GUNU-238679 format. One record per atom (N, C-alpha, C): x, z, y; residue in one letter. Coordinates in steps of 0.02 Angstrom, whole numbers, plus 32768, in hexadecimal, padded with zeros to 4 digits. Example, Ala and Ser with C-alpha at 12.3 -4.5 7.8 and 13.67 -1.06 7.14 Angstrom:
2
829481867EE4A826781867F1FA829481867F5BA828281627F90S82AC81657FCBS8285818A8002S
END
This chain:
326
803F7FFE7FC5H7FF580008001H80368007803BH800F7FDD806FS802E7FDE80BAS803E801280D6S805C803A810BP80448070812BP800380638146P80008046816EP7F9A8045817EP7F7280628158P7F768039811FE7F44804980E0E7F52808880CBE7F9180A280BCK7F9280E780A5K7F70810F80E8K7F7181068130T7F6A8139816ET7F1181418153T7EFD8102814CA7EA68103813EA7E94811A8113A7EB5811080CCN7EAF81518091N7EAF818B80A4N7ED6819E80C3Y7EEA81F480D0Y7EBD820480F9Y7EA281E08138L7E6281F0815CL7E2381F28139L7E2A81CC80FCR7DCC81C980E4R7DDA81FD80BFR7E0C820F8094K7E1D82488065K7E1482858080K7E2C82AF80B3Y7E3082DC80DAY7E0782F48112Y7DF382A88144F7DB982B78171F7D9C82808175F7D7D8283813AW7D2F825B8139W7D358227816CW7D6F81F3816CA7D5A81B38197A7D3981758172A7D2E814D818BP7CF381148175P7D3E80E4816EP7D1F80A4813AQ7D4D80908128Q7D7F80558172Q7DB0804F8164F7DC2802881AAF7DBB7FE98196F7DAD7FBD81DBR7DA77F8E81D4R7DE37F6481F7R7DF97F2881ECD7E2D7F1781EFD7E217F04824FD7E577EFC8274V7E3D7EF382CAV7E3E7E9C82C4V7E627E8E828FR7E487E3D829FR7DF77E2282A4R7DDF7E558279H7DA67E3E8268H7D6B7E5D8293H7D7B7E8182DCW7D577EAC82ECW7D2C7E82831CW7CEC7EA4831AD7CB67E71834AD7CBC7E89838DD7C907E7383C9R7C947E82840DR7C897ED38420R7C497EEA83F9F7C457F2183F3F7C697F5583DFF7C987F4983ADE7CD17F8E83ABE7D007F8B83D5E7D077F4E83EEW7D4E7F478425W7D1D7F6A846DW7CE87F698476I7CB77F8884ACI7CC77FD28495I7CA37FDD8453F7CBC80298455F7CFA804C8463F7D408028843BT7D808039844BT7D988048848CT7D83800184CAI7D8F800F850FI7D6F8041851AI7D2080588527S7D01808E8515S7D2E80D0851CS7D2F80DA84E9S7D4E810384C5S7DA2812584EFS7DB880F184E7L7DFF80F0850DL7DF681098557L7DCA80ED857FT7DBE811385CAT7DB4814785CFT7D6A816B8596Q7D6B81AF859CQ7D9681D08582Q7DC581C08558F7E1E81E18545F7E3F81E9858FF7E5981BB85B6L7E7581B785FCL7E5E81EC862DL7E0A81E7861EG7DDE82118653G7DF6825B862CG7DFB827385FFF7E0982B785E7F7E5482CC85FBF7E72828B85FAM7EB7829B861CM7EDC82B0864AM7EA582878697S7E9982B086C3S7E9582EE86E0S7EB7831A8714Y7EAD83468722Y7E79833E877BY7E5D82F9876ED7E4A830087B7D7DEF82F48791D7DD1832A87AFF7D8283258786F7D5C82E687C0F7D6682D987EAL7D34829987F3L7D59825087D0L7D98825587BCA7DBB82188790A7D9D82168733A7D9E825C8727L7D67827386F2L7D33825B86F1L7CFB825C8724R7CBA8261872BR7CBE82148722R7CE281F2874DC7CD681938755C7CE58189871EC7D1F819286F2F7D27816E86BBF7D048183866CF7CED81BE867ES7CA181DA8658S7C7781B08664S7C63819A86A3L7C27816A86A5L7C368128868CL7C7381028693L7C7980C0867EL7C8280C68621L7C8880FA8614S7C9F810685BBS7C62810A85A3S7C2C812185C7A7BE0812785B4A7BB180E185B9A7BC980CD85F9A7BA4807385FBA7BA8805985D5A7BFB804685C2G7C1E80138586G7C0280378549G7BFB80798536L7BCA809084F9L7B9A808384EDL7B638084852DM7B2280628539M7B298014850EM7B4A7FF88531I7B547FA08528I7B547F8D84E6I7B917FBC84CAA7BA07FC4846CA7B607FDA8457A7B3A7FFC8457H7B04800F8430H7ACA7FEF842DH7AB67FCC8466T7A897FA48485T7A937F68845CT7AC77F498440G7AF57F1D841DG7ADE7F2583E1G7AF47F6D83C2R7AE57F7E837BR7AA57F86836AR7A7D7F8283A5K7A2F7FA3838FK7A2C7FF48376K7A4E80178388F7A6180648383F7A35808183B1F7A10809E83B5F79E580C283EBF79EE80FD83F1F7A04812983C1V7A20817383CDV7A6281668405V7A7F813F83DEG7AC4813D8413G7AC781188455G7A8D81068455W7A7880E78493W7A6E811584C2W7A27813C84ACF7A1B817E84D1F7A4581AE84F3F7A8781BB84CEW7A9C81F784D3W7AE881D18500W7AEB81898500A7B1D816D852BA7AF1816B857BA7AB9815B856AF7A91814985B9F7A89818E85CDF7A8481BF85AAS7A82821585CDS7AB1821585D9S7B05821185BFF7B41823285EAF7B488202861AF7B2281D08622A7B2781A48664A7B0481BF8695A7AC281C0867DL7AA281DC86C3L7ABA822C86D8L7AE5825E8696A7B0F829F86BEA7B39828F86EAA7B66826086DBN7B96824C870AN7B95822E8746N7B4482108762V7B4C81E8879DV7B3B822487A8V7AFD82608795A7AE7828F87C5A7B2982AE87DBA7B6682C187A6T7B8A82F287CET7BAA82D287FDT7BC8828787FAL7BE8827F8820L7BD582638867L7B8E8274885BY7B5F8269889DY7B7482AA88C0Y7B6382D288A1L7B6B833688BBL7BB7833588DEL7BDB831488A2M7C2C832888B5M7C5882FA88FCM7C3B82BC8904L7C4382878935L7C2E82B28984L7BE782CE8970R7BB982E9899FR7BE5831D89C3R7C0383548987E7C1783788997E7C5B838189C0E7C93834689B5K7CCD833689C7K7CBE831A8A05K7C9882DD8A24Y7CA682B08A46Y7C5F82D68A76Y7C2382EC8A77S7C0882FD8A97S7C14831C8AD3S7BFE82F68B1DH7C12832C8B5BH7BDA832C8B85H7BA3834C8B60D7B87836B8B7CD7B7E83AD8B86D7B8583B98BDBL7B96840C8BEEL7B5184278C11L7B1F84188C0AS7AE2841C8C2BS7ACC847B8C03S7AE584838BCCA7AEB84D58BBBA7B0684F28BDFA7B4084DF8C0CL7B6985138C1DL7B5385258C7AL7B5985648C6CN7B56858A8CBCN7BA185728CEBN7B8B857A8D2CD7BCD85718D57D7C14858D8D30D7C1085D08D2CE7C3A85EB8D0DE7C5685D38CDBE7C3485CB8CB3Q7C52859C8C65Q7C6185628C71Q7C5285548C9AL7C5E85038CA4L7CA785008CC5L7CB5852A8CF3F7CFE85408D1DF7D2985498CEAF7D2185708CBFI7D4C858C8C85I7D5385468C4AI7D2385188C44Y7D2384DD8C13Y7D65849F8C4DY7D4584958C73R7D6984728CB0R7DAF84828CAFR7DC484BC8CA9T7E0E84D98CC5T7E2A84E58C88T7E1184F88C61F7E3885208C14F7E2F85028BD4F7DFB84D68BD5F7E0D84C58B8AF7DEF84708B82F7DC184518BC3E7DC7840C8BBAE7E0983DC8BCEE7E5383F18BDCP7E8783CA8BE3P7EAD83DA8BA1P7E8883F58B70F7EA383EC8B36F7E7383D08AF0F7E4483AD8B1CY7E0E83908AEEY7DDC83B08ABAY7DD383F28ADFI7DA4840F8AACI7D6E84078ADAI7D3683E48A92S7CFC83CB8A9FS7CC884038ACBS7C9583F28AF0P7C6284358AFAP7C56845F8AB7P7C32842B8A86K7C27844E8A4CK7C5B84918A30K7C9D845F8A1FE7CCE84928A17E7CCF84E18A22E7CD484D18A84F7CD085038AB9F7C9785148AB9F7C5B851A8A9AD7C14854F8A90D7C32856E8A57D7C5A855B8A30K7C6A859289F1K7CA585CA89F7K7CBE85A38A2FI7CF585DF8A48I7CCD86128A81I7CA5860D8AB5M7C8F86308AC1M7C4B86658AA1M7C4986428A5ER7C0486748A4FR7C2686B98A34R7C6586D08A32I7C8387018A1BI7CAB87168A5AI7C9E87048A97A7CB687218AD2A7C95874E8AF7A7CB7876A8B20H7C9987A98B55H7CA487A58BA2H7C8087AE8BD5F7C9087AD8C07F7CAE88058C1AF7CC988198C4AA7CC3885A8C7AA7CE2884E8CA5A7CD088718CE4D7CDB88858D16D7D1488B28D18D7D4C88CC8D20I7D8189048D1AI7DA0891B8D60I7DA489468D72A7DC689608DB5A7E01897E8DB4A7E22897B8DECR7E5E89858DEFR7E8489B48DC4R7ED289B88DABG7EF089D68D80G7EEC89D68D56G7EB789BE8D22E7E8C89BA8CE3E7EC889918CC3E7EE389B58C75T7EFE899D8C58T7EF0896B8C35T7F1889238C1DL7F0388FA8BF4L7F2588FC8BA8L7F5288F68BC5T7F8C88F68B7ET7FC0893A8B8AT7FE4894B8B5AV801589848B51V804B896A8B41V8083895D8B61A80C9894C8B43A80CA896D8AECA80DD89548AB3G80FA89778A89G80AE89958A59G8077898C8A7DL8037899D8A4AL800E89588A27L7FEA895D8A01D7FD4892C89E2D7F9289098A1ED7F8888C38A17V7F5188A18A44V7F2C88A88A1AV7EFC88CE8A45D7E9D88BD8A17D7E8088828A47D7E8B88748A70N7E6188458AA3N7E8988068AB8N7E6B87E08AB2V7EA5879C8ADDV7E64877D8B23V7E7E878E8B5DF7E69879B8B96F7E8A87468BC0F7E4E87358BE8L7E5C87038C21L7E2987218C52L7E7787168C89V7E6287398CC3V7E2E87058CFCV7DEF87148D06L7DCD86CB8D21L7DF286CC8D70L7DDC87108D8BR7DE487328DE5R7DFD87708DD0R7E33876B8E14G7E4A87AE8E1DG7E9387948E09G7EC187E18E13Q7F1087DC8DEAQ7F17881D8DD8Q7F3288098D97C7F6988378D7DC7FAD882C8D89C7FCD887A8D6EI802188658D73I8040887B8D23I806B88598D1FA809888638CD8A80C788918CD1A80DF88CC8CB7L8105890B8CD2L813088FB8C94L816F890F8C92N8198890E8C69N819689588C49N81D2896E8C0FH81C489A48BF4H81E789DF8C25H820889CC8C73E822E89FA8CA2E81E589EA8CD4E81A689E78CB4N818489DE8CECN818C89CE8D3BN81B089828D20E81C1894D8D65E8199891E8D58E817288F78D8BT815588BA8D96T818F887B8D86T816A88568D53V819788298D23V816B87F68D43V813F87EF8D53G811087998D4FG80C087C28D7BG80A4878A8D98I805A87958DABI803A87618D95I7FFB87698D80I7FD287488D51I7F91874B8D80I7F71870B8D9BS7F5486FA8DC9S7F0F86D88DAAS7ED986F08DB9G7E9A86E68D90G7E8186938DB7G7E7186718D74G7E52862A8D7DG7E7F85DA8D65G7EE086018D45H7EFD85D18D3AH7F0485CD8CF9H7F3B85A38CE7K7F3F85958C92K7F6E85C78C7EK7F9C85FB8CAFK7FB786318C9BK7F8986628C8FK7F41866D8CA3S7F33869B8CA2S7F1B86B78C6AS7F4C86A68C40F7F2186C88BF0F7F4987038BE9F7F3B87428BBEV7F4687738BB3V7F5587978B6FV7F86878A8B5EG7F7287AB8B0EG7F87877D8ACEG7F8687308AFBE7F9687058ABEE7FD287058AA2E800B87288AA4I804387118A96I804287448A4CI800287738A3CA800A87918A03A7FDF875789DFA7FB5874489EEL7F7F871489CDL7FA886E289B7L7FCB86C789BEI7FDE868E89A8I801F86908986I804586BC8999D808B86DB896CD807887018933D808286EF88ECD806E871988CFD80A3874D88BED80D2875388D6T8102877D88C8T810A87B08919T80D287A38937Q80EA87CF896FQ809987E68978Q80778833896FD8040884A897CD8037887F899DD805E888889C9T806988AF8A04T808288938A34T807088AE8A71A806C888B8ACEA80B288978ACBA80C588578AF5T8107885C8B04T811588738B41T80EE88778B7EV80E0889F8BBCV80A888DA8BBFV80A688F68BFCT805F89158C07T804F88E88C51T800488D98C3DV7FE388BB8C6DV7FBC88DF8C76V7FB788ED8CD7R7F7D89088CEER7F6088F78D1CR7F1489018D19T7EF588E08D4FT7F1C88ED8DA7T7F0688D88DE1N7F2688D28E1CN7F0C88D38E48N7EC288C18E46S7E8D88B18E6ES7E4688E78E78S7E2188DF8EADE7DF2890C8EAEE7DCB88F78E75E7DB788CB8E60Q7DA588BA8E28Q7DB088658E05Q7DB788728DCAC7DC788518DB2C7DA388188D66C7D8087E28D6ER7D6B87CE8D4AR7D8A87AB8D19R7D6987B48CC4V7D9C87A58C93V7D75877D8C59V7D8187628C30L7D4E87428BF2L7D9087588BBCL7D6987778B91Y7DA087A88B6AY7D7C879F8B1AY7DB387928AEFW7D9C87848AACW7DC787AE8A77W7D9787C98A45H7DBD87FC8A07H7DFD87DD89E7H7E2A87EF89E4S7E5487D189C8S7E5087AD897BS7E2287F28956E7E2087D78910E7DEF87958907E7DA687A1893FA7D87876D8941A7D998735894CA7DD4872A8980L7DF486EF89A9L7E1486CE8956L7E3186F48932K7E5D86E588F3K7E3D86C388C8K7E0086E288BCS7DDB86CC8883S7DC98691889AS7DB6867788DEL7D8F863A88EDL7DDD860688DDL7E0F862088F0L7E5C85EF88E5L7E4C85E988A7L7E2F8613887DK7E5386188827K7E2485D087FEK7DDC85E8881BH7DA785AD881AH7D87857D8819H7D9685688853C7D9685338879C7DAF84F68856C7DB784C2887CQ7DC884768867Q7E1F847E8883Q7E4B844E8856A7E7B84528862A7E8A843A88A9A7E68840C88AED7E7D83F388FAD7E52842A892FD7E18843D8925V7E1D846F895EV7E4884AB8976V7E4D84BD8928R7E9784EC8934R7EC484DE895DR7EEE84A58949V7F23848D897AV7F13848C89C9V7EDC847A89D2K7EBF84668A26K7ED484B48A35K7EA784DD8A1FL7E9D85238A31L7EE185448A2DL7F0B853789FEI7F52856289FEI7F7285478A45I7F7C85148A57N7F7D84E58A82N7F7C85018AC0N7F2D850E8AD3V7F1B85438B0DV7F41856C8B10V7F5485A48ADBF7F7485D68AEFF7FC785C58B00F7FDA85A48AE2T8023858C8AD7T804285738B13T7FFE854E8B43A802485348B7FA801F85758BA8A7FEA85A88B93S7FE185D28BE4S803886128BCCS8021860A8B81M807486348B83M80AB86208B98M80B885C48B87K811185AF8BBAK80F785B78BF7K80C585A68C1AI80C385BF8C6BI80CD860B8C7DI80B986388C6AK80D786708C63K812086808C62K812486688C29L818686838C11L81A1864C8C3FL819A861B8C60M81B086008C9DM81C786238CD4M818D86258CECD817786738D21D81B786AC8D2FD81AD86BB8CFCF81C686FF8CCDF821D86F08CD5F822486B98CBFN827F86A38CCEN828B869B8D04N826C867E8D32A8285866E8D68A828186B68DA5A824E86E88D84N8251871D8DB6N8281875E8D96N82A787498D56F82D0876A8D42F832787758D61F831C87BF8D67D835A87D08D9ED838687D38D57D83C187A78D46V83E787AC8D21V841987FD8D2CV843D87EB8D6AE8465881D8D6EE8440886B8D74E8410886B8D81K83F488B38D82K83D588D08D43K83CB889F8D16S83B388A98CC3S841488C88CB2S843C88988CC2I848388A48CA7I849788F18CBEI849989138CEEK849F893A8D15K847D89638CF2K844689768CDBF841389B18CC3F842489B48C87F843A89818C56K845089908C13K848E89998C13K84C089A58C31R850089B78C3DR85008A058C4AR84EB8A008C6BQ84D08A598C8EQ84B18A798C42Q847B8A558C22S84608A748BE5S84818A808BC6S84B48A438BACL84E38A508B78L85248A838B7DL853D8A8E8BD5E85768ACF8BDFE85478B098BD5E85188B0D8BE6A84E08B508BD3A84DC8B4D8B8FA84DF8B2D8B5CI84D28B3C8B0BI85168B528AFAI85498B2C8B1BI85968B398AEEI859D8B7B8B09I85918B8B8B45Q85AB8BE08B68Q85898C288B46Q853E8BFA8B24A851B8C4B8B16A85398C2E8ACFA85508C128AA4I85618C1B8A59I85BE8C338A60I85D68C248A9BL86148C438AABL860C8C8E8AB6L85DE8CA38ADEI85CF8CF38AECI85C68D178AA7I85988CE18A85A85788D058A42A85CE8D028A07A85E48CD68A19K862C8CEA89D7K86528D0E8A05K86538D378A47H86838D5E8A5CH86B18D4D8A7BH86AE8CFB8A8BK86DC8CE28AB4K86E38CD68AFFK86AF8CD98B20L86A48CD98B68L867C8D298B77L86758D428BA8K865C8D7E8BCAK86438D6E8C0BK86178D958C10M85EF8D7E8C53M860C8DAF8C7CM861D8DA18CB2S86428DCE8CF5S862B8DC78D3BS862E8DF78D65E86058DF38DA5E863C8DFE8DD5E86228DBA8DF5T86598DA38E1BT86558DDC8E6BT867D8DD38E93Q86748DF78EE0Q862B8DDD8F09Q861E8DA68EFFE85E58D8D8F12E85A48D9A8EE8E85B08DBF8EBDD85758DD48E91D85608DA58E6CD85838D7C8E58M85608D368E23M85968D498DE7M85788D288DB7A85848D458D6DA859E8CFE8D5DA85E08D078D41E86108CC88D35E86268CF08CDDE863C8CB48CC5C865B8CBA8C74C86AC8CB28C90C86BE8CE08C60V87148CDF8C6FV87138CD98C0BV875E8CD28C10V878D8CB98BC6V87958D068BB1V87798D168B62V87838D718B54V87CC8D538B3CV87F58D938B55N88448D988B35N88508DC58B0DN885A8DAE8ABED88738DDE8A9ED88A78E038A8DD88CD8DF38ACBE89058E198ABCE89188E5C8AD9E891B8E8F8ABDD89158ECF8ABFD89378EDF8B09D89378F0B8B2FD89558F188B71D89958F408B64D898B8F678B36G89D38F7E8B31G8A158F5B8AF4G89F78F318AE2N8A338F0E8AB2N8A118EC48ABAN8A1E8E9D8AF3K8A098E5A8AFDK8A4E8E2A8AD4K8A2A8E118ABAE8A488DC78A85E8A478D9A8A9EE8A778D698ACCK8A648D158AD9K8A6C8CF88AAEK8A488CC68A9DK8A428CA78A58K8A358C668A78K8A5E8C288A74E8A498BFD8A91E8A238BC78A5CE89DE8BB28A5DK89BA8B838A34K89AE8B448A43K89ED8B058A0EE89E08ADB8A11E899B8AB88A04E896E8ACB89D7E89358AC389B9E88FD8AD989DDE88CA8AB189FBE888C8ACE8A01E88748B0889DFE884B8B3189E8E881F8B7289C4E87D98B5889A9E87E98B588970M87A48B468935M87798B6C893FM87388B62895DI87108BA5895DI86DB8B8E8919I86C48BC588EFE86958BA788B8E86478BB188CFE86128B8188C5L85E58B8B88CDL85B98B888894L85778B9F8899S854B8BA28860S85288B79885CS85098B5E8815V84E98B26881BV84A98B218857V84948B58885ED84538B65889ED84648B5688E4D849F8B7088EBE84D18B648921E84D68B14892AE84F98AF28905M85048ABB88F9M84D38A908902M849A8A8D88E5L84548A6688EFL842A8A6D8934L84448AAE8943F842B8ACA8982F84528A9F89BBF848B8AAE89BAL84BB8A8189FBL84B58A3689E0L84AC8A1489AES849489CD89AAS844E89BC89D2S842B89DE89C2E83E289D389ECE83EE89D68A3BE
END
């Protein structure tokens, strides 16, 4: 037996396959069946739901033709049902993706859509899903939206008013004004899976700030279960805000001040470790200012002068080394 015949015998024996006909003897309906099935297979290989529906519709139409030629009503009926289902689904998907009906939006929602979401090709129907899990709030001056180092529970969009971003030293590192693409707060923790905590503390700085906010878990659930193209567009909205804010932060960043502060902090830590090791001690100067002086281990009664060619090595514990490295 030739290899094709062996394969056909194996399929008939173990998978109840019918007898295989020679391709050279196929009629046109067998070719239509094959092309239709191949079209459906290509649809299943696609990650795009719209493409899948289009391929499924073409496949169902081909099967209808083949079953009509074979006068097989049951097969034709189910192929016709599949075609109707795909037509209806395609209509809903296309209306959701390309509809521009904004009549259901009020003035505030229309401003939000035009300013923040429409530039990233988010349709009104997709925007409606995003707004269903959103909440509006008016926040007074001095309220904290995020705290550096703590988990971010909400993602905010500042619509009116002004907020300030503070670093760990409570210094202002940026200003977030309402109504701009960089007006999102907490979006970094949302789109970065490795960053669940806020990077800066954000506090309102106007008499009243108008904000739109989402619960982080609800927004993550939306991103997880929405279509792939909607997920990409929505992430682009937050990524654009993050990039603009980081650029502003870098422009206002005082490098010399930061280096000076870190140097002073490092000197203070080293002095504290040396004092604990009894290598330094605190002494009061004439101006009543504390200063560190080197501890002399030499006995006043019997001073021995020794020249050290190598620097003295001070042993540190594991905890001290970790603390110093941090």
